[in-house]
N, C-alpha and C positions, 0 to 999 in steps of 0.2 A: 504210178511207176515205181518199180521196185528195183533197186540196182542188183546186178549180178556180181559175182566174185571178181570180175574182170571189169576195171575201169573203163568206163565208155560204153558198156553194154547195160540196156535197161530192159525189163519185162513190163509190159503194160497189161494189167488186169482189168478189163472192163466190168462195168455193171451191166448185166444183161437182164433187160426187162421183158418178161414173158406174159402173154395173155392168150385167149382162145385163137387170136388171129396169128400167133407165131411169136417172134421175138423182134426187139429193137436194142442196138447198143451203139456207143460211140466208139468207133475203131480207132480214132484219132482225135486228139485235141491239141492244138499249138500250145495253149497255155500250159497244160500239163507237162509237155515235153520241156518247154521253157524253164518251168520251175525245177524239173529234175537235172536237166543238163546245162541249163544256162542260156540257152538259145533255141529258137524254133528251127525247124528244118527248111532250108529254101527248097521249095519244090521245084525240080528242073525236069523230072521225067517219072512217068509211072510204068513199072513193067508188070507183066502177067505171065507166069509160066504154068503150064500144064503138065503134069509128070505122072507116069504110070508107077505102080508099086516097084519099089527097089531103085528107082532113078535116083542118083547121087549126083548133086550139082555143087561145085566148089572143089576146093576152098579158095574164094575169090577176093582180090583186094585191088585197090588202085594207089598210084603215086600221090603222096602227100607233100605239099599242098597240090591241088585242093582235094585229093582223095574222093571218096563218094561214100557218105552217110546213107544208111538204109533204115526204112521203117518196114517191117515184114509181118504180113498177116496171111494166114491160110483160110481163104475164103470157102473152100470145100475140101472135105477128106482130112488127112492128118499128116503132119511132117515131124521129123526130129530135126530142129534147127540148131545149128552149131556155130558158136562165136570162138575164134581162136585169137589169141594176143600174140602177134607177129611183130610188135614194135621193139626193135632192138634197144635193149637197155631198160625196158619195162620191168617193174618188180614182178609181173606175172608172166613174163616172156615164155611162150611155148605152151602156156596153160590154155586149156579149152573148157567150155562149159556148154551144156546142152539144154534145150527148152523144147518141150513138145507143144506145137501150135496145131490146133485143129478148128473144126467148125462147131465144137460144142463150148469148149472155154473161150474161145475167141480171143485168146491172148494175142499180143503184138510183141514184136522185138525190135528195139532200137539198136543199132550197130554203128558206132562212131567211125569217122574217118581213121584209117590206119589198122583197123582190125580185119581179120580174115573171117569170111562168112560162108557157110555151105549148109545144105540140107538134104535129107534123104526122105522120098515119099514112102509113108507106111500104109497108107490106104490103096485100093485098086486104082484110084485116080486122085491127084491132089492139085488144086488150083491155088496158086500162091501169088500175092500182090506185093510190090515193093515200091514204096515212096522213095526216090532218090534225090539227093542234094545236088548232083551233078549229072549231066547226060552221059551216055555211054561214049567212050573215047578209046578206040582200040589200042592206041600206042602207049597209054598209061594203065592199062588194065592188065593184071597178072593173076596167077594161080599157083597154089601149092597141091601137091598130090594128096588128096584125101585120106588115101590108105596108107600114108607114110607112118611106118612103125614107130619112128621117133616122136610124132605127134601122139600117136596112141589113141585116137579118137575111138570111143567105144560105140561103133554104129550097131544098129539092131542085128541080132544073130537070126539066122533063118531066112534071110534075104541076100540074093546075089546082087551085089552092087552093078548098076548100069550107069557107065561113065561116058562122056562124050570123048572123042579122039584128043581133043585139046587138054581136057582135065586128066585123062590117062597119061599124057605126055608131060605133065607138069612137074617142076622140080620138087624135091624134098625140101623140108625146113632147112636142113644143113647146107644143101646145094644153094638154096635161095640167099642164105646168110652169107656163104663164102662168095658169091658173085655180087653182093651189094644190092640184091634186088628188093629187099625189105625195108620199110619205113624205119626211122629212128623214133623212140619214144619222145625225145627232145623236141623233135620237129614236130610231132603230132600234138604235144602239149602246147606248144608255141601257136599252133593253128587253132586249137580249141579256144585258147585266150583271145585271139584275134576274133574268132566268130562271136564270142560273148561281148567283146567290146563293141563290135559292129551291130549288135542286136539289142 
């Protein structure tokens, strides 16, 4: 588990064992996450999405508490996975970081509660799995426009982004900040401490 520049985001780089039959790896191990983050993820739901090239999903986040932590892997194909710090008051507020997840490196990405998350499919088809700490709850799920120029995410060039109607209508970072939609860093840190204490 390697920390990204945004607190609460970690990249898992697995050992891939190959032989003439193929490959084997551990995509997730609770003890590794616990050692890095301070607690394991309470698995409440597993999501799987299949996207064609250019599909852009996100930037999504949920109200904290309880938020929704995610552990993301790309089972087939390739994606550019992006984490955005949307926690008001965070030292890295507004910063984003991208990690390529694919079926060769088999890397995984842990995204803590209160962080924004999105990805773009780079391959003709990409299958993505998400381990989630909380089930989907429409009333507390939100999004930011992934093409917001103030966020300035450098999505791959040469691809026309394909967005859902909901993501295309999502507010900008500035609009979400002005309407009080974003979680605060203070609330998130307090929640992280609570998770560590209870695990």
